[in-house]
N, C-alpha and C positions, 0 to 999 in steps of 0.2 A: 400423523402419518397419512391418513385418508385425505385430509385437507391438502397436503402437499401433492399427493398423487392427482387429485382433481385439478389443481393448478397446473401441473405438468401437462395434463391432457388438454386443458383449455389453451395453453401456450402453443402446443404442437398444432392443434387444429386451426388456430388463428394464423399461425405462421404459414401453414400450407395454403390456407384460404387466400392470404395476401399474395402469395406467389402466383397462384392460379389467376386471381383477379387481375394483377398487374401484367401478367403474360398475355391475357386476352386483350386488355386495353391497349397494350403496346403494339401487338400484332395488327389490330384494326386501326389504331391511331396512325401508325406509319403509312398504312395504305391510304387512309383518308386525308391526312394533312401533309404528309411528306411525299406522297406518290411513289412509295417504295414498298415492294412486296417482301414480307418476312414470313418464314415458316414458324410453326409453334416452337420448335427447338431453338431457332435463332432468337425469337422473342424471349424465350425462357432464359437463354444465356445472358442477354442484356439485363434482365431483371435480377438475376443472381449476381452479376458483376456490380450492379448498383447497391444491392442489399449488403453484400460483403465488403464493400468499399475497396475491392481489388481493382476496380476499373469503372468507367462511366459509360461503357458500351462502345463498340467499334463504329457505331453509326454517328457518333458525335463529330462535329457540332450539328445541332438540329436547327432548322430554319423557322419552323412554326412554333408560336407561343404555346399552343396546346400540348405539344409533345415535350417542350421544355418544362412546363409546369408538371406534367406527368412524371418526368425524370426526377425533378426536385422532390416530389412526393415520395417516389420510390426510395430516394436517398435517405430522407427523414425516417421513413418507415423502417428501413434497414438498420439505421442507428438506434431507433427505438427498440427493436427486437434484440440488438446486441446488448444494450444496457439492461434490458429485462432479463437476459440470460444470466447476468452476473449474480443478482441476489437470489434468483430462483434455483439455479443449478450449480454454478461454479463456486460461489462462496460456501454453500453448505457442503459441497464435495471436498473442498480444501479443509474446512473445519473438521469434517469427519476423518480425513486423513491425518490431521495434526492432533486430533483428540486422543488423549491417553486411553488405552484399553484398560478397563477395570479388571484386575486379576481375579481369578477364582481359586487360586491355590497359594499356599504359604509354606516356605521350606525352612524357616528358622527353627531354632531350638531354645529351650529355657525361656520362652516368651509368655506373655499374658494374652489370652484370647478374651476380647470384650464383645459380647453379643448384644447389639443394640447401642444407640447413641443418645445421650441426654446431657443436660448441664452437669449432672453429678459424674457421669463417666468422663466428661471433658476435664473435670477437676482431677480425676484419677490419672488421665493421660498426661496431664502436666507434671504430676508427681513422678510417673514412670519415666518420662523423658529426662527430667532433671537427675534422676537416680541412674540413668543409663540402662534402663531395662527395655528390651524390645517388646512391642505389643502389636497386635493385629486387630482391627475393628471389623466385625462381621455385620454387613448390612444387606437386607434382602431387596431393596428398591434401587433400581439402576440409577435413576435421577438423583436420589439421595446419596448414593455411593459416589457418583461422579462429582457432586457438589462438595462432599467431604474430602475427596481426593484432591480437588483443586485447592482446597483450603489447607492442604499439607498433611492430612491424616493418612496413616497407613491402612488402607481399606481393602477388604476382599468382599466380592459379591457372591451371595449364595443363600440357600434356604436354611435358616437357623434351626429348623426342626428335623433336618435330614442328617442321618449318620454319615453319609458320604461327604457332606459339606465339612463336618468336623474332621474327617479323615484328610480332606484336602488342606485343612489348617494345621496338620501335623499335631493334633491335640495330644497324641501319645508322648510327645516330648515337651509339652507345655508346662510351665511352672504353675499356672493357675488359670481358671476359666471364670469369668464374671458374667452373670446373667442379669441383664438390665432391661427386662421386658415385662409385660403383664404376668401375673402370678401363674396363670394356666399355661402360658407359653414357656415360662421359665421351667416348669415341671417337664414339659415335652423336651426341651433342650437338654435338661439334666439327664434324662433317660438316654438320649442320643449320645451324650458325652460318655456316660458310664458303659455303654456298649463297647467303647474303644479304649477307655482308660479307667481302671477301678481306683487308682490312687491319686490322680491329679486333684489339686485343691479346687473345690467347686464352691463359689460364693454367689449368693443371689440376694437381690433386694426383695423384700416382702412388703407389699402394699396392704394386704389384708392379713393381720396376725392370725386369724382363725384358720388360714390355709398353710400355716408354717409346717404342721405335721406332715402334710402331703408332699411338700417340697423336700422334707427330710427323707420321706419314703422314696422319692424319686432319685435320691442320691446327693442332694445338696449337703455340703459339710457345714457351711456357715450361713444361715439365714440372717440377714441384717434388717433391723427395723429402724430406719432413720427417723421416723416420726416420734418413736418412743425416746430415742436418744436426744432429739431436739427438745422434747418436753423436759427431760432431765437437765439439759443444758440451760433452759429458761429458768427452771427452779433453782439451779445452782447460782445463777446470776442474782436472783432475788434473795436467796439465803445470804450471799456475801454482802448484800446491801443492808439488810434490815436485822441481822442477828449479830451478836457480839462474840460468837464463838469462831475460832479459826476453822474455816470451811475445808472442803475437800481439796487435797493437794495432789500433785504429781510427784511420786517418790522417785528420786534419782539414785539414792543409796540409803543406807541405814540412817544416816543423819543429814541428808540433804533433800530438800523438797522445793517445789515451785508452786506458787499460788497467785491468784489475782486479788488485789486489795484496792477497793475504791477509796478515793480521798473525799472526806466530808467537810462541808463548811463548818468552821469553828474548830477544826483539828489543828494540831501543832504545825503541820506542814502546809496547810491551806494558804494559798497566796504566795508561797515561797517558790523559788526556782528549784529544780532538782539538785543543782549544785549547792545552793545555800541551805537547803533542808538537811544536808549531811546525813542522809539515810545510811550510806555505806560506812561512813566514819563512826556513826553513833550506834549502829545496830550490828554491823558486820554483814548484813544481807546485801545482795546485789540486785539493782533494778535492771532487768534485761529487756524490758519493753513497756509500753504504755498505750492505753486507749485515750486519745486526746480529742475531745469533741466528737466522739464516735468513730474516729479513725485510728487504726493500729499503727504505732510507730515503733519499729524495732530499734533498740539501742538509742533511746532518747538522749538528747544532748543536755549538758548541765544547765543550759538556758531555758529548758522546758518549764513552763509555769504550771504549778499544781493547783488545779481548781476542783470544784465539786463535780466537774464533768470529766475528771481524769481517773482512770483505773490503772493501777500499777501492776506489772507482772514482775514478781519478786522471787529470787532464789535464795535459799539459806536453810539453816537448821530450824527446828520447830521453835526454839526459844528466840532465835533471831526474827523469824516471821511474826511471832507474837509481839515482839518489840516494835516492829514496823507497824503492825495493826494498831498498837496503842497510840502511835504517832499520827496515823491517818484517820482515826476515829474521833468524833466529837465527844467530849467528856459527858455531856448531858443527853446523848442520843439514846433513845429508848429501844430496847430489843423487842422483837416479835410484834412489830407494827402490822396492822391489817394489810392484806394484799387483795386487790380486786383483779379478777381475770375475765377477759372477754373471749368466749368461745370454749365449748366443752366437747371437743371431738377427741380423737385419739391422742393428739398432742396435749390438749388440755387435761385429759385424765392423767397422763404421765406427770404433768406439772403438779397437779393436786396431790398425787401419791408421794412425790418427792417432798413437797412442802409439809405434808402431814408428818412425815418422818422427822422433819426438823422443827416440829411443833409451831408451825406458822399458820395463822388463820387465813383462810382464803374465801372470799365471796365471789360467786360465779355468776356471770351474765351469759345468757344464751337465748337464741330465738325459740328453742324447743323446751317445753316444761319437762324436766327430768328430775329424778330424785335428788341429785347433787346440786341442781341449779337453784340459786337464791333469788335471782331477779330475771324474769322472762321479758325480753325486749331486745331492741336493736342497740348495740353498743356505740353506734355512731350518733345517738341522740343524747343531748346533754341531760335531759330529765332522767333517762335510764341510768346514766352514770352517777347522777346525784343520789338516786334511790339506792344504788349499790354502795354508797358511802365513799365515793372517790375523793371527796374534799378532805377527808380525815385519813385516808390511806397512806401508807408509806411507799407502795409500789403498785404499778399497773402492768399486768401482763396482757399483751394483745396476741391472741392465738386464733385468728380468723382465717377462713379458707380463701377469702378474697383480699388481695393486697390493696385494692382500691378502698375497701371498707377499713382496712387496718390503718391506712394513711389518714383517712378522715377521722377515725376514732382517736388517733394520736393527736391530731390537731385540736379536737374538742377537749380531750383530757388535759392537754398542756395548758389550755386557757382556764379550765376549771381549777387546776392545782399546779401552779408554776413550780413548786418544790417537789413534785411527784417524780419518782424514778420510773421511767417508762421503758419496758423491755418488750420487744416485738419480734414475732416470728415473720419471716419473709418467705413467701412461696417461690418468688422469682428473684434471682440475684440482681437483676437490673433495677429492682425497686428499692434496693438498700439505701442508696443515696437520697431518694425521695423521703423515705421514712426518717432518716436522720434530719433532713431539712424540716420535716413536719414537727420535730421535737423529741424524737426517740433518743434515749440515752444509750441504748444497746440494741443491736439488731442481729438476730441469728438467721441467716439465709439457709433454707432447707437444702437446696442443691449443693451448696458448699459443704455443709455439715455431712451430707450423705457421701459426697466424694471423698472428703478427708477421712471419714469413718472407714470407707473401703480401702483407701490408700494405707492407712495405719494398720489395717488387718493384713493386707498382702505384703507390705514392706516391713512389718514388725517394728514400726516406729513408735517412739514415745511422743504422742501428740499432746502439746500443752493445751491447745484450744482448737476445737474442730472448725472454728470459723476463721482461722488464720493459717498461714503457711509456716508456722513456727514449729520446729522440731528439736528434739534433744538427741544427740548421738555421742557415742564414745569412739574416739579415734586416737591412734598414735600419731606423733608428729616428728619424725626423724629430721625433717627439714628445719626444725626449730630447736633441736637439742643443744644444750649449752647456752641458750639465750634466756634472758629474763622475759617476763610477760611484756614489759615495757619495750625491750629491744626487739622482740618479735613483731610488735605492733599488729597483732592479729586482728584486733577490732577495727583499726584504721584501714587495714589492707583488704579485709574480707567482709567486714560487717558482722562477723560472729563474735560471741561473747563466751569466754571460758569461765564457767561457774564452779568448776572443781577439777582436781587432778587426782587420779587414782594411781598410787605408787605402792605396788605390792599389796599388802593387806590394809594399807592406810588410805583414807580419802581426805584430801585437803580441800576444804571449802573456802578458806581465807586465802585466795590467790591474788595478792596485790601486785603492783607493778614490779616489785623486786623479786617475786617468786621465780625461781629458776626451773626451766623444763629440763628434765634429765632423761637419759637413755632408758627406754622401757616404760616411760610414763604414758598413761592413757588419759587423754584430755576429755572432759565432759563439756561438750560445746553446744551452744544454743544459737539458732539462726534460721533464716528462711532457707528454702531449698537452694536458691541461687547463691546465697552467702556460703552455705555449707559446701557447695560445689567449688566455689572459689578457694575456700580453705583447703579442700582436697588437692586442688591444682597447685597450690603454693607449697605444700609439704605434708599435708595430712595423708595418712595411709590407713586404708581400711574401707570397707563398704559403708555406704550411707544407710544401709538397711540395719 
């Protein structure tokens, strides 16, 4: 602002100076070269007419070359000042008039207030929009608020620690408030919210677990620890890879569950296509998704080839899932192979705790010598990885604070042990593709896990995996009553998969093409947020929450 003001002053002074100079030159030039007397006002009029291009002076034409050159200079100077006016004053003035004013109030009801913006809150906003829930994003920096507003976000500008700001956001009628700032600021915001509403659901991310109790004292209902969750997620991936027990499942009903099962080299289905493997026909379980070469594919086609870089997402009863696991496991695969982990921070500690409960041995590499650390050194160095026994390990967990180091450690590990299962934590979602390219088999991005964790909490969703947009919902479908699954063509039309039908007290998990949808049936449907929304538009009735 100060720089713009200085430019304006310089412009005005130079413009006035040019007017005065040309007025003097023209007055005395006319007397000296044209033999004509002109007053100061008359000379000034000629200069203004030349500057503004409204005329070239009542004295034209001139006979002397000196005055002719002077008039030409005045004309060029006038045009120069006109064009200088556009970028300095006119364009900024027009932009300011056209620029949207960032609101400071919000009048909606049953909305979600999000205090602060990050990659994880961006994931939450995507979920809220798909589910048709209103939200308002509170930002305290005007430039940031304007940038987010231009990007299409619903933004309100205000001080997040002020009670008046939350009053302007109609927090008394909000469904939930999300605090996505530093722990100390989250506590201050929580106190401001509680002054206005004692019952609104208050959720906060907690970076330092030791401060959780203070956030609870400030009024937070649900402190979320994304790093701890990420650690458990990494451990779950390892457990599913190197143990022979059926791992943790997502329970749909008393006899229906969903689980991830990796395909191993040497297994019955390795090298087969999904269609030729006959998993549905031989086990009764349904493959509702798959990770293929590190990328999640909902509803994989029958032509999908099953390799040792494929992880299936399968729904069925416990016995059906065990039957699928028998077909995806190599018969001579040993259980409880060693695991090497790089990085022993908060995430790493959560990984170790989860692995220990599954009786899995873990050797830890860290730069700092601590009680639990087995090898002190840099995990990006081949010698350190060899010392940790990476060549004989079954899996390598990379939980480093730097994605750059994680990428390099993955490259080195893949060269040392081509058969190694590499599972990596990503701090930035933008680096996920690089980690897969470096050789990772599975990547868990912290922002996505955090955002999905928050979305599942607010929306009461059954989330299959926190790193994908796959949800399980129960919905009635009057638009499809009287039709068979094949006739309804729900999967082809929406991308959703029906994994079960609840009819009264009964749950039918074997819903083949000939299964008929009847009045009052509740369909258990799996799909991405966008797929579920399409299903709802075509005939599904009920909230996606």
